[in-house]
C-alpha positions as CSV (number, residue, x, y, z in Angstrom):
1,X,211.4,-7.3,-11.9
2,X,213.5,-4.1,-11.3
3,X,212.3,-0.7,-12.4
4,X,215.4,-0.4,-14.6
5,X,214.5,-3.6,-16.4
6,X,210.9,-2.6,-16.9
7,X,212.1,0.8,-18.3
8,X,214.3,-1.0,-20.8
9,X,211.5,-3.2,-22.0
10,X,209.1,-0.2,-22.2
11,X,211.7,1.9,-24.2
12,X,212.2,-0.9,-26.7
13,X,208.5,-1.4,-27.0
14,X,208.0,2.4,-27.6
15,X,210.8,2.5,-30.1
16,X,209.3,-0.3,-32.1
17,X,205.9,1.5,-32.4
18,X,207.5,5.0,-33.0
19,X,210.4,4.1,-35.5
20,X,210.1,0.6,-36.5
21,X,211.9,-2.7,-36.3
22,X,215.3,-1.6,-37.6
23,X,215.5,1.3,-35.2
24,X,214.5,-1.1,-32.4
25,X,217.5,-3.4,-33.1
26,X,219.8,-0.4,-33.2
27,X,218.6,0.8,-29.8
28,X,219.0,-2.7,-28.4
29,X,222.5,-2.9,-29.8
30,X,223.3,0.5,-28.2
31,X,222.1,-0.7,-24.8
32,X,223.9,-4.0,-24.9
33,X,227.1,-2.3,-26.0
34,X,226.8,0.2,-23.1
35,X,226.2,-2.6,-20.6
36,X,229.1,-4.6,-21.8
37,X,226.9,-7.5,-22.8
38,X,228.8,-8.4,-26.0
39,X,227.7,-11.9,-26.4
40,X,224.0,-10.7,-26.4
41,X,225.1,-8.0,-28.9
42,X,226.4,-10.8,-31.2
43,X,223.0,-12.5,-31.1
44,X,221.2,-9.3,-31.6
45,X,223.2,-8.5,-34.7
46,X,222.4,-11.9,-36.2
47,X,218.6,-11.4,-35.5
48,X,218.9,-8.0,-37.2
49,X,220.6,-9.6,-40.2
50,X,217.9,-12.3,-40.5
51,X,215.2,-9.6,-40.3
52,X,217.0,-7.7,-43.1
53,X,217.1,-10.7,-45.4
54,X,213.5,-11.7,-44.8
55,X,214.2,-14.7,-42.5
56,X,212.6,-15.5,-39.3
57,X,214.2,-13.5,-36.5
58,X,214.3,-16.7,-34.3
59,X,216.9,-19.0,-35.8
60,X,215.2,-21.8,-37.8
61,X,217.9,-22.7,-40.4
62,X,221.6,-23.1,-40.4
63,X,223.8,-21.2,-42.9
64,X,224.4,-24.4,-44.9
65,X,220.6,-24.9,-45.3
66,X,220.1,-21.4,-47.0
67,X,220.1,-21.1,-50.7
68,X,222.5,-18.8,-52.6
69,X,223.0,-15.9,-52.6
70,X,221.2,-15.7,-49.2
71,X,223.7,-18.0,-47.6
72,X,226.6,-15.8,-48.7
73,X,224.9,-12.6,-47.5
74,X,224.1,-14.1,-44.1
75,X,227.7,-15.4,-43.9
76,X,228.9,-11.9,-44.5
77,X,226.6,-10.6,-41.8
78,X,227.9,-13.3,-39.4
79,X,231.5,-12.2,-40.0
80,X,230.6,-8.6,-39.4
81,X,228.9,-9.5,-36.1
82,X,232.0,-11.5,-35.2
83,X,234.2,-8.4,-36.0
84,X,232.1,-6.0,-33.9
85,X,231.8,-8.3,-30.9
86,X,235.3,-9.6,-31.0
87,X,237.0,-6.2,-31.0
88,X,234.7,-4.9,-28.3
89,X,235.7,-7.9,-26.1
90,X,239.3,-7.3,-26.8
91,X,239.1,-3.7,-25.8
92,X,237.5,-4.9,-22.6
93,X,240.5,-7.2,-22.0
94,X,238.6,-10.4,-22.4
95,X,241.1,-11.8,-24.8
96,X,240.1,-15.5,-24.9
97,X,236.4,-14.7,-25.4
98,X,237.3,-12.1,-28.1
99,X,239.4,-14.7,-30.0
100,X,236.3,-17.0,-30.4
101,X,234.7,-14.3,-32.6
102,X,237.9,-13.0,-34.2
103,X,239.3,-16.3,-35.3
104,X,237.0,-16.8,-38.3
105,X,237.8,-13.4,-39.7
106,X,241.4,-14.2,-40.7
107,X,242.5,-10.7,-39.9
108,X,245.7,-11.6,-38.3
109,X,247.5,-8.3,-38.6
110,X,244.6,-6.3,-37.4
111,X,244.0,-8.5,-34.5
112,X,247.7,-8.4,-33.6
113,X,247.7,-4.6,-33.7
114,X,244.6,-4.5,-31.4
115,X,246.1,-7.2,-29.1
116,X,249.2,-5.0,-28.5
117,X,246.9,-2.2,-27.2
118,X,245.3,-4.5,-24.5
119,X,246.9,-3.7,-21.2
120,X,248.4,-6.9,-19.8
121,X,247.6,-7.6,-16.1
122,X,247.5,-10.6,-13.8
123,X,244.0,-11.5,-15.1
124,X,244.8,-11.7,-18.7
125,X,248.5,-12.0,-19.6
126,X,248.1,-15.8,-19.9
127,X,245.2,-15.2,-22.3
128,X,247.3,-12.8,-24.3
129,X,250.1,-15.4,-24.4
130,X,247.7,-18.1,-25.5
131,X,246.3,-16.1,-28.5
132,X,249.5,-14.2,-29.4
133,X,251.8,-17.2,-29.2
134,X,249.9,-20.5,-29.3
135,X,247.3,-19.3,-31.8
136,X,250.1,-17.6,-33.8
137,X,248.5,-14.1,-33.9
138,X,251.6,-12.2,-32.7
139,X,254.3,-14.5,-31.5
140,X,256.7,-11.7,-30.6
141,X,254.2,-10.2,-28.2
142,X,253.7,-13.7,-26.7
143,X,257.4,-14.1,-26.1
144,X,257.6,-10.6,-24.6
145,X,255.1,-11.7,-21.9
146,X,256.7,-15.1,-21.4
147,X,260.1,-13.4,-20.9
148,X,258.5,-10.9,-18.4
149,X,256.4,-13.4,-16.4
150,X,258.1,-16.7,-16.9
151,X,261.8,-16.0,-17.7
152,X,264.4,-16.8,-20.3
153,X,264.4,-20.5,-19.8
154,X,260.7,-20.9,-20.6
155,X,261.0,-18.6,-23.6
156,X,263.9,-20.7,-25.1
157,X,262.0,-23.9,-24.6
158,X,259.0,-22.5,-26.2
159,X,260.9,-21.3,-29.3
160,X,261.8,-24.8,-30.2
161,X,258.3,-26.1,-29.3
162,X,256.2,-23.3,-30.9
163,X,258.1,-21.6,-33.7
164,X,258.5,-24.6,-36.0
165,X,256.2,-24.0,-39.0
166,X,255.8,-20.3,-38.3
167,X,256.5,-17.7,-41.0
168,X,260.1,-16.5,-41.6
169,X,259.0,-13.0,-40.4
170,X,257.6,-14.4,-37.1
171,X,260.7,-16.5,-36.5
172,X,263.0,-13.6,-37.2
173,X,261.0,-11.3,-34.9
174,X,261.2,-13.7,-32.0
175,X,264.8,-14.7,-32.6
176,X,265.7,-11.0,-32.6
177,X,263.8,-10.5,-29.4
178,X,265.7,-13.3,-27.6
179,X,269.0,-12.0,-28.9
180,X,268.3,-8.5,-27.6
181,X,267.1,-9.8,-24.3
182,X,269.9,-12.2,-23.6
183,X,272.5,-9.7,-24.8
184,X,271.1,-7.1,-22.4
185,X,271.1,-9.5,-19.5
186,X,274.7,-10.5,-20.3
187,X,275.9,-7.0,-20.6
188,X,274.4,-6.0,-17.2
189,X,275.8,-9.1,-15.5
190,X,279.3,-8.5,-16.9
191,X,279.2,-4.8,-15.8
192,X,278.1,-5.9,-12.3
193,X,280.9,-8.4,-12.0
194,X,283.5,-5.9,-13.0
195,X,282.0,-3.3,-10.6
196,X,282.1,-5.9,-7.8
197,X,285.6,-6.9,-8.4
198,X,287.2,-3.6,-9.2
199,X,285.2,-1.5,-6.7
200,X,283.9,0.9,-9.3
201,X,281.8,0.8,-12.5
202,X,283.7,0.3,-15.7
203,X,283.8,3.1,-18.3
204,X,283.3,0.7,-21.2
205,X,279.8,0.4,-22.4
206,X,279.9,-2.4,-25.0
207,X,280.3,-6.1,-24.4
208,X,283.5,-6.5,-26.4
209,X,285.1,-3.5,-24.7
210,X,284.1,-4.8,-21.3
211,X,285.7,-8.3,-21.7
212,X,288.8,-7.1,-23.7
213,X,291.9,-7.4,-21.5
214,X,289.9,-8.9,-18.7
215,X,290.5,-12.6,-19.1
216,X,290.0,-13.0,-15.3
217,X,286.3,-12.6,-16.0
218,X,286.3,-16.1,-17.3
219,X,288.9,-17.7,-14.9
220,X,287.9,-20.8,-12.9
221,X,285.0,-21.6,-15.2
222,X,283.3,-18.2,-14.5
223,X,280.4,-17.2,-16.7
224,X,277.8,-14.4,-16.6
225,X,274.7,-15.9,-18.1
226,X,273.2,-19.5,-18.3
227,X,275.5,-21.1,-20.9
228,X,272.8,-23.4,-22.3
229,X,270.7,-20.2,-22.9
230,X,273.6,-18.6,-24.6
231,X,274.2,-21.6,-26.9
232,X,270.5,-21.8,-27.8
233,X,270.1,-18.1,-28.6
234,X,273.2,-17.9,-30.8
235,X,271.7,-20.9,-32.7
236,X,268.3,-19.0,-33.1
237,X,270.2,-16.0,-34.3
238,X,271.0,-17.8,-37.6
239,X,267.4,-16.9,-38.7
240,X,267.8,-13.1,-38.3
241,X,268.7,-10.5,-41.0
242,X,268.5,-7.3,-39.0
243,X,272.1,-5.8,-38.9
244,X,271.9,-4.5,-35.4
245,X,270.6,-7.9,-34.1
246,X,273.3,-9.7,-36.1
247,X,275.9,-7.5,-34.5
248,X,274.6,-8.4,-31.0
249,X,274.6,-12.1,-32.0
250,X,278.2,-11.8,-33.0
251,X,279.0,-10.3,-29.6
252,X,277.3,-13.2,-27.9
253,X,279.3,-15.6,-30.1
254,X,282.6,-13.8,-29.3
255,X,281.8,-13.9,-25.6
256,X,280.9,-17.6,-25.9
257,X,284.2,-18.5,-27.4
258,X,286.0,-17.1,-24.3
259,X,284.2,-19.6,-21.9
260,X,285.8,-22.4,-20.3
261,X,285.9,-25.5,-22.7
262,X,283.4,-27.4,-20.5
263,X,280.8,-24.8,-21.6
264,X,281.7,-24.9,-25.3
265,X,278.8,-27.2,-26.1
266,X,279.2,-28.8,-29.6
267,X,276.6,-28.0,-32.2
268,X,275.5,-29.7,-35.4
269,X,277.5,-29.5,-38.6
270,X,278.7,-27.1,-39.8
271,X,278.4,-25.6,-36.4
272,X,280.2,-28.3,-34.3
273,X,282.6,-25.7,-33.1
274,X,279.7,-23.7,-31.9
275,X,280.8,-20.1,-31.2
276,X,283.6,-19.7,-33.7
277,X,281.5,-21.2,-36.5
278,X,278.5,-19.0,-35.7
279,X,280.7,-16.0,-35.5
280,X,281.9,-16.7,-39.0
281,X,278.2,-16.9,-40.2
282,X,277.3,-13.6,-38.6
283,X,280.4,-11.8,-39.8
284,X,279.8,-12.8,-43.4
285,X,276.3,-11.3,-43.2
286,X,277.7,-8.1,-41.7
287,X,280.3,-7.8,-44.5
288,X,283.3,-8.8,-42.3
289,X,285.8,-11.5,-43.5
290,X,283.1,-12.7,-46.0
291,X,285.5,-14.7,-48.2
292,X,287.1,-16.5,-45.2
293,X,283.6,-17.3,-43.9
294,X,282.4,-18.6,-47.2
295,X,285.5,-20.7,-47.6
296,X,284.9,-22.3,-44.2
297,X,281.2,-23.2,-45.0
298,X,282.1,-24.3,-48.5
299,X,284.8,-26.6,-47.2
300,X,282.4,-28.1,-44.7
301,X,279.6,-28.6,-47.3
302,X,282.0,-30.3,-49.7
303,X,283.6,-32.4,-47.1
304,X,280.3,-33.7,-45.8
305,X,278.7,-34.2,-49.2
306,X,277.2,-37.7,-49.4
307,X,277.1,-38.2,-45.6
308,X,274.2,-37.9,-43.2
309,X,275.4,-34.5,-42.2
310,X,275.8,-33.4,-45.8
311,X,272.5,-31.7,-46.7
312,X,272.6,-29.6,-43.5
313,X,276.1,-28.3,-44.2
314,X,275.3,-27.7,-47.8
315,X,272.0,-25.9,-47.1
316,X,273.9,-23.5,-44.7
317,X,276.4,-22.7,-47.3
318,X,273.7,-22.1,-50.0
319,X,271.6,-20.0,-47.5
320,X,274.7,-17.9,-46.6
321,X,275.4,-17.2,-50.3
322,X,271.8,-16.3,-51.0
323,X,271.5,-14.0,-47.9
324,X,274.6,-12.2,-49.1
325,X,273.0,-11.5,-52.5
326,X,275.2,-14.0,-54.4
327,X,272.3,-15.7,-56.0
328,X,274.0,-17.2,-59.1
329,X,276.6,-18.8,-56.9
330,X,274.0,-20.1,-54.5
331,X,272.1,-21.7,-57.5
332,X,275.3,-23.5,-58.6
333,X,276.0,-24.6,-55.0
334,X,272.5,-25.9,-54.5
335,X,272.6,-27.8,-57.9
336,X,276.0,-29.3,-57.0
337,X,275.7,-30.0,-53.3
338,X,272.0,-30.8,-52.5
339,X,270.9,-33.9,-54.4
340,X,267.4,-34.0,-55.9
341,X,264.7,-35.2,-53.6
342,X,266.8,-34.3,-50.5
343,X,264.8,-33.5,-47.4
344,X,266.1,-30.1,-46.2
345,X,265.3,-27.9,-43.2
346,X,264.1,-25.2,-45.6
347,X,266.8,-23.0,-44.2
348,X,267.9,-22.1,-47.7
349,X,265.8,-21.0,-50.7
350,X,264.8,-23.8,-53.1
351,X,266.4,-24.4,-56.5
352,X,263.5,-22.7,-58.1
353,X,263.5,-19.8,-55.9
354,X,267.2,-19.3,-56.4
355,X,266.7,-19.4,-60.1
356,X,264.1,-16.6,-59.8
357,X,266.5,-14.5,-57.6
358,X,269.4,-15.0,-59.9
359,X,267.3,-14.5,-63.1
360,X,268.7,-17.7,-64.4
361,X,265.8,-19.9,-65.6
362,X,268.1,-21.1,-68.4
363,X,270.3,-22.7,-65.8
364,X,267.4,-24.1,-63.9
365,X,266.2,-25.8,-67.1
366,X,269.6,-27.3,-67.6
367,X,269.8,-28.7,-64.0
368,X,266.3,-30.1,-64.2
369,X,266.9,-31.7,-67.6
370,X,270.0,-33.4,-66.2
371,X,268.0,-34.6,-63.2
372,X,265.0,-35.8,-65.0
373,X,262.9,-33.3,-63.2
374,X,260.0,-32.6,-65.6
375,X,258.0,-30.5,-63.1
376,X,261.0,-28.2,-62.3
377,X,261.9,-28.0,-66.0
378,X,258.3,-26.8,-66.9
379,X,258.4,-24.2,-64.0
380,X,261.6,-22.9,-65.5
381,X,260.2,-23.0,-69.1
382,X,257.1,-21.1,-68.1
383,X,258.9,-18.5,-66.0
384,X,261.5,-18.0,-68.6
385,X,258.8,-17.4,-71.2
386,X,257.0,-15.0,-69.0
387,X,260.2,-13.0,-68.3
388,X,261.2,-13.0,-72.0
389,X,257.9,-13.2,-74.0
390,X,259.6,-12.2,-77.3
391,X,262.4,-14.7,-77.1
392,X,262.4,-17.7,-79.4
393,X,261.4,-21.0,-77.9
């Protein structure tokens, strides 16, 4: 046994006799923290909690076996030990080990903020990706690292695989990141192509200005970014609301429509004509040619009503109206074009949500009565009563 080890034991023994059990646990915790023995620190904190609550220091019962309120108090102590240990491990860059302790806390935003402060290196960036992306703690951070270490292709593939079922905010954050990334890549490549061909750097700084009056950039099937990546990112951009990112998505769409027809990959209704249709959607959200855009999507929704493509086109039209703040029109369009019981992609707000946004619970009750939807009717009835408590029933 080393002298250092002997000293540690002697110090803890002396601490017990001089200051008692509680002080001994604190001294032990300080030593384990200083030595980076965080797993042992976790066990020490649980021993300390058992002592505080009159239980044997050496574990003899599980939490489920303890009576209330003792079980609840020990559970709180367990979570506090998880919190201390997890964040210490995170600060040490041991991300996967930290997550074992942090997962039970449910402190997603706090963990995300702490995770962003962890320096990513060759030893832990895969661990950060795992927790940030696959565990859903901070998907945008995960995608930032995927883009940096594995490239655009992997990031795009992961979006479809990983972002289904994530929150609207997470989807928007990642879609916006991909739009900014691909736009930056495309802008740099177009500038480089012009410089190479003209022998000097162009004066223009924006993508629309760079391609204007330079049709030769697209001659002979030429392109400046992987065309499948472009089509995918433009599709992802339907999720975003940020005006700057929408403007970038519009520029991507306008670039895409200049490509050779062999790269104009068809989409799904109402985006079969991929780039022109997406451009209309983005323009409407940016306040450009709004009525013409709405007319296009309304025509597609009405034309496809009753077909297998109908719900998707109708949902896009309803979503566009809602995102433009035209809630009453969106409510009417939803009632007219999306039959009850239709399985949607949840791209547009529900009928109940639209009624809330429009403040039209009276209309919701009418629609639900006509559909025989008792549940929806009662939802409208109750919400209407809560909003207008003095009104006659």
